[in-house]
Backbone bond lengths (Angstrom), bond angles and torsions (degrees), N, CA, C in turn:
res aa  C-N    CA-C-N  psi(-1)  N-CA   C-N-CA  omega(-1)  CA-C   N-CA-C  phi
1 M - - - 1.465 - - 1.519 107.52 -
2 C 1.166 116.23 153.91 1.464 129.30 -5.11 1.494 109.22 -121.69
3 G 1.345 116.73 117.13 1.442 121.47 -173.27 1.528 114.24 -92.11
4 A 1.352 115.94 -10.32 1.449 119.88 176.38 1.505 109.34 -167.10
5 F 1.308 118.06 147.59 1.459 122.35 169.63 1.490 108.46 -140.98
6 Y 1.355 115.50 170.21 1.480 119.38 -175.43 1.514 108.39 -137.53
7 V 1.340 112.38 155.59 1.423 123.15 -178.02 1.519 110.51 -130.91
8 R 1.322 115.77 128.85 1.503 116.61 170.50 1.499 107.38 -104.79
9 Q 1.352 114.58 132.45 1.468 120.69 -176.27 1.498 107.89 -126.51
10 S 1.381 114.65 174.02 1.463 118.38 -178.72 1.492 111.50 -150.01
11 P 1.312 115.21 164.91 1.520 117.01 177.76 1.524 110.90 -63.58
12 T 1.333 118.98 -27.06 1.453 120.28 177.43 1.508 109.44 -62.71
13 L 1.305 118.79 -36.55 1.412 125.81 174.65 1.574 110.93 -58.29
14 A 1.303 114.98 -48.97 1.413 121.75 -179.51 1.549 109.18 -62.87
15 A 1.317 117.25 -42.75 1.498 119.10 -178.08 1.510 110.43 -65.97
16 Y 1.353 117.54 -33.06 1.466 118.70 179.06 1.464 112.80 -59.87
17 F 1.372 116.93 -36.21 1.462 119.90 -178.48 1.530 111.47 -102.65
18 G 1.332 116.75 12.49 1.451 119.75 178.37 1.469 115.11 66.11
19 L 1.387 116.33 31.85 1.459 119.49 176.71 1.461 112.52 -97.28
20 E 1.292 119.45 157.03 1.470 124.55 178.75 1.518 110.83 -71.06
21 S 1.290 117.84 -38.32 1.478 124.00 -179.13 1.501 111.66 -149.31
22 P 1.311 119.01 154.71 1.425 120.50 -177.43 1.516 114.51 -70.45
23 S 1.337 117.60 -9.07 1.443 119.86 176.48 1.512 116.04 -84.58
24 D 1.324 117.10 -3.17 1.449 121.73 179.45 1.516 112.30 -78.51
25 L 1.376 116.11 58.80 1.404 120.86 -171.98 1.545 113.56 -63.62
26 G 1.291 116.00 -32.96 1.487 118.29 -179.43 1.500 112.96 -65.09
27 E 1.404 116.40 -25.79 1.427 118.99 -179.17 1.531 113.19 -79.75
28 W 1.327 117.80 -2.43 1.451 120.71 -179.39 1.558 114.91 -81.43
29 V 1.333 112.50 -17.17 1.467 117.16 -174.93 1.510 111.04 -57.25
30 G 1.336 115.05 131.07 1.443 121.40 177.98 1.452 118.11 77.06
31 R 1.352 120.92 -0.35 1.432 120.75 177.82 1.522 111.70 -75.85
32 E 1.296 115.25 128.82 1.494 118.78 -179.99 1.530 109.34 -73.47
33 I 1.302 116.11 148.93 1.483 122.72 177.22 1.508 109.36 -133.30
34 I 1.319 114.98 153.73 1.412 118.23 179.35 1.518 111.68 -97.43
35 N 1.261 116.41 -44.64 1.488 124.16 -178.37 1.559 107.59 -123.69
36 P 1.349 117.76 114.74 1.454 119.63 -177.17 1.523 112.84 -57.53
37 R 1.334 118.61 -32.61 1.418 121.45 -173.66 1.560 112.69 -72.62
38 R 1.293 115.85 -16.93 1.514 119.09 179.55 1.462 112.77 -71.76
39 I 1.323 118.41 -14.60 1.476 117.70 -178.34 1.529 111.20 -75.03
40 L 1.337 119.80 -6.99 1.458 120.93 -179.81 1.520 108.47 -130.43
41 D 1.327 115.57 55.11 1.473 119.01 -174.09 1.475 113.28 -94.51
42 G 1.334 119.71 7.93 1.441 120.19 -177.47 1.464 114.81 -134.96
43 R 1.305 118.43 176.84 1.459 122.56 -172.00 1.474 116.34 -132.26
44 S 1.326 120.64 4.77 1.421 122.38 -170.13 1.536 117.75 -82.18
45 E 1.294 117.18 -20.35 1.464 119.44 179.89 1.529 111.06 -122.94
46 F 1.322 116.21 140.04 1.481 122.75 -172.96 1.459 108.77 -122.13
47 T 1.312 118.57 124.32 1.460 122.89 177.79 1.530 111.25 -132.28
48 V 1.324 116.59 134.55 1.477 121.19 -179.66 1.566 106.80 -104.22
49 F 1.309 115.02 138.69 1.447 120.39 176.29 1.485 111.36 -120.67
50 R 1.326 114.96 134.12 1.488 123.45 176.73 1.499 108.80 -117.21
51 P 1.320 117.27 163.26 1.500 122.46 176.97 1.504 112.48 -53.08
52 T 1.290 114.04 138.63 1.507 128.92 -176.19 1.522 110.85 83.31
53 D 1.364 120.97 -8.90 1.484 120.92 171.96 1.555 110.27 -66.65
54 R 1.314 112.15 161.63 1.449 118.82 170.56 1.582 106.66 -85.47
55 V 1.320 111.35 134.01 1.474 118.70 -179.02 1.485 109.20 -131.22
56 L 1.326 115.74 165.42 1.492 121.18 173.19 1.528 112.08 -91.39
57 V 1.285 117.49 138.46 1.514 122.15 178.86 1.529 106.48 -129.32
58 I 1.306 114.00 152.01 1.474 122.14 173.77 1.500 105.65 -103.33
59 V 1.388 116.97 127.73 1.396 125.59 -175.29 1.512 107.66 -127.16
60 Q 1.346 116.72 144.89 1.456 121.50 172.48 1.543 106.08 -97.82
61 N 1.372 115.76 117.12 1.437 116.76 179.64 1.543 113.87 -80.59
62 K 1.305 116.77 -178.63 1.437 119.25 -173.81 1.539 112.87 -65.63
63 S 1.360 116.82 -20.16 1.449 120.70 178.28 1.598 110.35 -88.21
64 G 1.329 117.48 2.82 1.380 120.86 177.15 1.540 114.61 83.81
65 Q 1.342 117.14 8.70 1.471 122.58 178.62 1.502 109.13 -90.56
66 Y 1.313 113.33 147.23 1.532 119.18 173.46 1.492 109.12 -85.63
67 I 1.314 116.10 128.09 1.496 119.51 176.08 1.537 108.95 -129.15
68 L 1.293 113.68 159.28 1.451 122.27 175.68 1.539 109.46 -96.11
69 Q 1.288 115.52 133.92 1.485 118.34 175.48 1.504 110.22 -137.51
70 S 1.310 115.66 157.70 1.474 122.59 174.95 1.509 108.99 -85.32
71 A 1.298 119.60 143.42 1.465 125.20 177.74 1.473 108.62 -146.66
72 R 1.338 112.74 161.73 1.477 122.43 174.31 1.533 105.42 -96.24
73 W 1.345 115.10 128.38 1.433 119.79 177.46 1.512 112.51 -76.05
74 W 1.335 114.34 70.97 1.501 123.16 178.42 1.522 103.98 -171.20
75 L 1.270 117.93 116.56 1.507 118.55 -170.35 1.506 110.88 -72.80
76 L 1.321 118.72 -44.34 1.466 120.89 -174.23 1.537 109.79 -89.15
77 M 1.278 116.47 120.65 1.473 123.34 -177.23 1.509 108.29 -117.02
78 K 1.329 115.29 157.84 1.508 120.59 173.89 1.550 107.15 -136.92
79 S 1.334 113.59 159.77 1.459 116.46 179.23 1.516 110.46 -119.40
80 D 1.341 115.45 146.84 1.459 119.86 -179.82 1.528 109.14 -87.01
81 V 1.310 118.17 -171.78 1.468 122.94 -178.32 1.519 112.15 -58.03
82 E 1.322 117.96 -28.51 1.420 120.43 -175.55 1.578 109.96 -95.82
83 G 1.326 114.76 2.99 1.467 119.31 179.47 1.499 117.69 86.46
84 T 1.377 116.05 3.99 1.428 117.41 -178.28 1.514 109.15 -76.80
85 L 1.347 113.94 132.72 1.511 120.74 -176.88 1.503 110.59 -84.85
86 T 1.333 114.18 136.96 1.472 119.64 174.42 1.564 108.59 -142.21
87 P 1.277 120.32 156.77 1.414 123.61 -179.65 1.574 110.53 -59.28
88 H 1.340 116.90 132.84 1.421 121.88 177.48 1.534 107.40 -82.30
89 Q 1.257 119.83 89.87 1.508 121.89 -167.02 1.516 113.12 -86.46
90 E 1.355 117.65 7.09 1.478 119.02 171.62 1.553 108.08 -70.07
91 Y 1.286 117.42 -22.91 1.435 121.43 -179.93 1.529 108.50 -123.74
92 A 1.349 119.67 135.02 1.446 122.93 177.47 1.539 109.41 -83.07
93 T 1.307 115.27 105.13 1.470 118.51 -174.91 1.538 112.19 -123.01
94 F 1.319 115.76 27.98 1.533 116.71 175.69 1.496 111.75 -82.44
95 N 1.317 117.46 -13.15 1.502 123.30 173.05 1.532 106.77 -126.42
96 S 1.321 113.34 151.56 1.475 121.01 174.45 1.495 109.53 -135.12
97 R 1.317 117.37 123.82 1.438 123.50 178.51 1.526 109.90 -69.49
98 I 1.332 115.12 140.08 1.478 120.76 -175.79 1.491 110.89 -61.16
99 D 1.346 119.37 -33.10 1.450 119.67 -179.59 1.574 112.30 -70.74
100 K 1.343 112.16 -32.46 1.478 114.94 173.26 1.489 114.56 -69.06
101 V 1.380 113.66 -36.32 1.468 118.21 -179.73 1.563 108.98 -65.97
102 M 1.352 116.27 -35.26 1.478 119.03 -174.90 1.550 111.20 -84.96
103 A 1.311 118.52 -10.44 1.496 120.31 -174.14 1.501 108.39 -70.69
104 T 1.341 114.30 148.72 1.483 123.69 176.11 1.476 108.17 -98.71
105 G 1.291 115.04 175.16 1.471 119.31 179.42 1.507 112.32 89.25
106 R 1.292 115.20 -166.62 1.530 117.77 -176.76 1.531 109.87 -84.04
107 T 1.335 113.02 92.71 1.441 120.03 179.01 1.538 109.04 -120.90
108 L 1.292 117.64 171.43 1.475 120.52 179.55 1.543 110.52 -56.39
109 H 1.318 118.94 -37.04 1.422 121.41 -177.31 1.504 115.29 -78.24
110 N 1.331 115.80 -15.31 1.476 122.01 -175.08 1.480 111.59 -103.84
111 T 1.348 119.75 -12.82 1.440 124.17 179.65 1.589 109.12 -87.36
112 R 1.310 113.32 151.47 1.474 117.12 -178.69 1.513 112.90 -68.70
113 P 1.399 115.36 141.57 1.421 125.07 -8.30 1.509 110.62 -74.75
114 K 1.373 116.79 134.99 1.472 120.88 -175.56 1.507 112.97 -63.41
115 S 1.293 113.58 145.60 1.496 119.27 179.30 1.565 110.35 -73.75
116 F 1.354 114.93 146.25 1.428 119.15 169.02 1.542 109.86 -134.60
117 R 1.289 117.88 165.45 1.451 122.70 -170.74 1.484 112.37 -88.68
118 V 1.348 117.78 136.93 1.443 124.00 176.70 1.536 106.89 -138.75
119 L 1.328 113.12 -178.26 1.495 120.04 177.17 1.496 108.29 -125.96
120 I 1.342 116.66 145.14 1.463 124.33 175.02 1.496 108.65 -118.85
121 P 1.364 120.62 114.78 1.452 121.90 179.73 1.537 110.94 -79.27
122 A 1.336 113.39 143.11 1.477 118.32 178.08 1.505 108.13 -153.54
123 S 1.336 114.67 161.13 1.451 120.25 173.11 1.572 111.90 -92.15
124 G 1.337 113.88 -26.47 1.461 122.18 178.51 1.494 110.47 -178.17
125 Y 1.342 114.41 178.90 1.461 119.54 178.94 1.529 111.14 -140.59
126 Y 1.306 115.61 175.34 1.463 120.17 -176.72 1.513 110.52 -118.87
127 E 1.311 116.32 144.02 1.484 124.40 163.90 1.545 107.69 -131.50
128 W 1.335 114.84 148.84 1.454 120.12 -173.56 1.508 109.28 -107.37
129 L 1.356 114.42 129.74 1.472 120.87 170.64 1.480 106.81 -108.93
130 G 1.374 115.77 101.02 1.403 119.21 -167.34 1.552 111.43 67.44
131 K 1.314 118.68 -122.82 1.426 122.35 175.28 1.489 114.43 -100.44
132 V 1.345 117.00 4.78 1.475 119.93 -177.96 1.510 111.89 -101.25
133 P 1.344 118.35 119.95 1.468 121.91 177.97 1.520 111.67 -77.71
134 Y 1.310 116.14 136.36 1.472 121.88 177.46 1.538 106.54 -113.82
135 A 1.322 112.79 128.00 1.509 118.20 177.46 1.533 104.55 -86.49
136 I 1.380 115.09 135.41 1.434 123.02 179.63 1.515 107.62 -125.60
137 E 1.340 117.71 125.82 1.416 120.38 -177.41 1.562 108.16 -150.36
138 R 1.304 117.26 170.26 1.462 121.86 176.38 1.549 110.71 -72.01
139 A 1.317 114.06 132.75 1.481 119.16 -177.51 1.529 111.67 -62.02
140 D 1.352 118.00 -26.07 1.475 119.29 -177.94 1.523 110.81 -86.34
141 G 1.347 116.81 4.97 1.520 118.49 177.88 1.507 115.15 77.08
142 E 1.338 117.01 -1.80 1.459 117.87 -179.25 1.515 110.02 -75.43
143 P 1.307 120.17 155.11 1.436 122.62 -178.38 1.528 110.89 -73.07
144 I 1.312 114.79 162.45 1.431 124.60 177.42 1.567 108.93 -104.99
145 L 1.271 117.30 142.17 1.481 121.16 175.30 1.549 104.50 -117.46
146 F 1.371 113.68 106.22 1.469 118.08 177.32 1.498 112.08 -73.92
147 G 1.333 121.38 132.76 1.425 122.75 165.14 1.531 109.84 -68.54
148 A 1.341 117.00 131.42 1.450 120.66 -175.14 1.477 112.23 -140.72
149 M 1.325 118.92 161.01 1.450 124.31 174.71 1.485 109.62 -112.84
150 A 1.330 116.95 145.49 1.448 120.67 -179.76 1.502 111.01 -135.98
151 K 1.384 113.34 154.21 1.451 120.22 174.44 1.551 106.08 -128.65
152 A 1.296 115.69 141.18 1.470 120.94 -179.04 1.521 108.65 -105.95
153 Y 1.351 114.79 110.60 1.506 119.80 -178.57 1.509 108.59 -99.35
154 P 1.390 115.84 132.40 1.483 120.96 177.39 1.567 108.72 -67.07
155 T 1.336 112.92 144.84 1.455 119.72 178.65 1.587 107.62 -111.03
156 P 1.359 114.98 159.91 1.502 118.74 -179.98 1.550 110.57 -60.91
157 E 1.346 118.01 -23.01 1.492 117.72 -179.74 1.478 113.60 -82.39
158 G 1.325 119.21 -0.26 1.407 121.16 178.57 1.550 112.32 98.53
159 G 1.259 119.25 -3.30 1.403 122.52 176.71 1.485 115.23 -95.02
160 Y 1.307 119.33 -147.36 1.444 121.16 174.39 1.547 108.59 -154.99
161 E 1.296 114.64 160.53 1.461 122.98 175.53 1.562 108.45 -126.63
162 L 1.284 113.16 142.13 1.489 118.10 -178.83 1.565 108.54 -97.06
163 G 1.355 113.54 137.59 1.419 123.13 161.85 1.475 110.47 -109.72
164 V 1.376 118.32 138.06 1.454 117.66 -174.83 1.528 110.73 -133.86
165 S 1.328 115.72 158.89 1.456 123.89 -179.43 1.501 109.30 -142.55
166 I 1.339 116.81 136.00 1.479 119.42 177.73 1.517 110.06 -81.42
167 V 1.349 113.89 133.28 1.467 117.32 -178.73 1.558 108.90 -79.39
168 T 1.321 114.61 138.92 1.483 118.05 -179.40 1.556 108.98 -118.63
169 L 1.319 115.98 150.59 1.420 123.80 172.76 1.508 112.16 -107.42
170 P 1.343 116.23 170.45 1.516 114.21 172.52 1.565 110.31 -59.20
171 G 1.314 117.53 160.88 1.399 122.72 -175.60 1.554 111.32 -64.41
172 H 1.342 114.75 152.96 1.472 121.56 179.77 1.494 108.39 -102.72
173 P 1.340 119.54 133.31 1.466 120.33 -177.70 1.495 115.90 -59.44
174 K 1.342 117.67 -29.21 1.506 119.00 179.28 1.472 113.21 -72.92
175 L 1.319 120.62 -14.56 1.448 123.47 175.86 1.560 111.80 -113.91
176 A 1.316 116.13 11.40 1.452 119.62 -176.64 1.523 111.29 -65.82
177 H 1.327 119.80 -25.52 1.424 121.05 -179.13 1.584 112.86 -69.91
178 I 1.342 114.65 -15.62 1.429 121.21 177.89 1.518 110.96 -106.82
179 H 1.367 116.39 -47.93 1.451 122.54 -175.26 1.517 107.74 -153.61
180 P 1.366 118.13 98.47 1.467 120.21 -176.52 1.470 115.70 -81.08
181 K 1.377 118.32 -15.87 1.444 120.18 -168.73 1.539 117.88 -78.07
182 S 1.366 116.35 -33.91 1.421 116.98 -174.74 1.526 111.55 -160.02
183 L 1.341 116.72 161.86 1.391 126.47 179.39 1.496 110.03 -130.84
184 P 1.326 122.84 131.21 1.476 118.48 177.45 1.532 111.66 -72.02
185 L 1.295 113.90 143.10 1.494 119.54 179.90 1.552 106.01 -70.41
186 M 1.293 115.39 124.58 1.475 120.55 175.84 1.558 110.04 -116.02
187 I 1.308 116.14 122.77 1.474 124.17 -172.09 1.492 108.05 -93.70
188 E 1.387 114.48 134.12 1.431 122.99 176.64 1.546 109.62 -84.42
189 D 1.339 117.70 159.93 1.416 122.56 179.67 1.558 111.59 -53.87
190 N 1.297 116.23 -45.49 1.501 119.00 -175.51 1.518 110.22 -75.55
191 E 1.346 118.83 -7.50 1.486 120.72 178.03 1.543 113.25 -97.81
192 I 1.323 115.76 -5.58 1.456 119.42 -175.72 1.523 110.92 -60.78
193 P 1.346 120.72 -50.29 1.490 116.64 -178.88 1.555 112.45 -62.34
194 H 1.292 115.90 -33.81 1.489 118.06 179.79 1.544 109.09 -67.99
195 W 1.320 119.29 -47.44 1.463 122.76 -176.92 1.494 110.44 -63.38
196 L 1.323 118.48 -42.58 1.487 121.15 -173.79 1.559 112.39 -86.51
197 D 1.329 119.79 -3.16 1.443 124.74 -179.77 1.531 109.35 -66.88
198 R 1.354 114.83 110.69 1.489 116.52 -175.96 1.497 111.07 -76.86
199 T 1.325 120.08 -11.47 1.466 120.35 177.67 1.542 110.87 -78.78
200 L 1.348 118.09 -13.19 1.451 122.50 179.71 1.532 108.67 -89.34
201 A 1.348 114.58 118.70 1.445 119.39 -179.38 1.521 112.37 -69.83
202 N 1.325 116.22 148.05 1.462 119.14 -177.59 1.500 113.77 -59.04
203 Q 1.313 118.36 -30.93 1.469 120.95 -176.16 1.583 109.72 -70.80
204 H 1.296 118.18 -7.23 1.439 120.72 177.31 1.503 115.16 -105.42
205 L 1.293 116.12 32.09 1.508 121.12 -175.39 1.575 109.17 -101.29
206 H 1.300 117.53 29.15 1.451 121.60 -178.88 1.514 113.77 -56.79
207 S 1.346 118.16 -31.28 1.484 119.85 -176.39 1.521 110.39 -71.39
208 F 1.375 117.37 -15.11 1.486 119.27 178.33 1.518 113.23 -102.09
209 A 1.318 118.03 1.80 1.447 122.13 -168.34 1.506 116.48 -89.38
210 T 1.355 117.98 -5.76 1.475 122.98 -177.18 1.532 106.27 -98.55
211 P 1.331 118.28 126.05 1.452 118.79 176.99 1.578 112.93 -67.29
212 M 1.325 116.30 122.00 1.436 120.50 -179.21 1.522 109.80 -140.22
213 L 1.346 117.69 146.17 1.430 123.69 169.65 1.582 106.54 -104.08
214 K 1.310 113.76 105.42 1.475 117.50 -175.27 1.579 111.63 -90.78
215 H 1.364 114.96 -3.19 1.423 119.62 175.84 1.479 108.79 -140.92
216 D 1.372 116.77 153.79 1.440 119.74 172.19 1.569 107.60 -59.34
217 M 1.321 115.72 140.64 1.430 119.32 179.98 1.537 109.69 -123.37
218 N 1.308 114.96 146.58 1.550 121.84 174.70 1.494 106.95 -105.96
219 T 1.346 114.81 137.76 1.422 120.45 171.06 1.519 109.47 -132.10
220 Q 1.353 117.04 140.97 1.459 123.86 -176.07 1.491 110.73 -158.01
221 P 1.371 115.56 140.06 1.458 116.71 -177.69 1.547 112.44 -73.42
222 K 1.345 111.65 160.22 1.537 117.77 175.92 1.462 107.67 -134.08
223 S 1.343 116.72 154.30 1.466 122.38 178.50 1.520 109.29 -84.59
224 D 1.338 115.68 -25.16 1.487 119.39 -176.99 1.535 106.18 -152.33
225 I 1.313 120.10 127.82 1.484 120.51 -177.71 1.491 112.95 -68.95
226 K 1.310 116.00 -20.52 1.479 118.03 -178.45 1.559 114.22 -77.47
227 Q 1.286 115.24 -13.63 1.476 119.97 -179.51 1.517 110.93 -102.65
228 P 1.356 117.88 138.59 1.455 121.41 178.69 1.517 116.39 -67.69
229 E 1.369 116.28 -21.15 1.460 118.88 -174.24 1.509 109.87 -75.02
230 L 1.324 113.92 140.94 1.492 124.12 176.15 1.521 111.08 -105.35
231 F 1.299 117.03 161.76 1.438 119.74 174.70 1.523 107.76 -141.60
232 G 1.318 119.01 169.38 1.448 120.49 179.28 1.451 113.32 78.06
233 E 1.294 115.19 -176.73 1.516 122.72 -175.25 1.525 112.75 -75.38
234 L 1.279 117.98 129.27 1.438 121.76 173.90 1.522 109.00 -81.90
235 Q 1.270 119.14 133.43 1.484 125.72 179.95 1.488 110.91 -115.98
236 R 1.323 117.25 126.32 1.439 123.89 175.68 1.463 111.75 -88.37
237 I 1.281 120.24 123.52 1.517 122.25 177.56 1.524 106.85 -105.36
238 A 1.305 116.40 116.36 1.459 120.41 -175.06 1.547 112.70 -71.81
239 A 1.323 115.61 142.19 1.432 121.40 176.80 1.595 111.99 -59.66
240 D 1.293 115.60 155.50 1.483 119.08 179.08 1.503 110.83 -66.93
């Protein structure tokens, strides 16, 4: 995990932010939000994101406000001779293991620009069993907030661009029949302030390091990850 995730959006989402359509992702940058979960309050539009795509992330700014920003789903970036940033694909950095995030010393997360914690909203994600993708989402239909790490890279124009990586935990036994190796970190509403608190050092994230299913989850195979329709038997995975 996680090689792909999907987001369902709606016109009500666009209206909330004063956008003409929910596909105007670039216009979301810098818009303040009150409740992170409100950004995924609809079901009418379906978008799949893969590594190196631009995604939306929730960041806590220096004033303590939650804002939406655009980011590249690849933590390690490099610049060409003109200063243009691109994913550094010699290393796969679209996921970050929690033990690596918490490690001290000279690690990817502790070298400049240092990593900081953000959230990535999603409706669900995919794991592959052989060549068959399985969609995994909350059984109650509520969105998922992935715990993620970000780096801010300076741009030639004087701004910055974010690279992000979804944090993964050790695999969960209830999902081992699909993907035994890892589980994406999913942040609860009451954990948001704790996760985004920049005064909390990464090595003190022990409360997030144990793989747990805090909600019932549904999983179901798909013929094509780009289509919202599912096929085959739906399986309910009970919460811990």
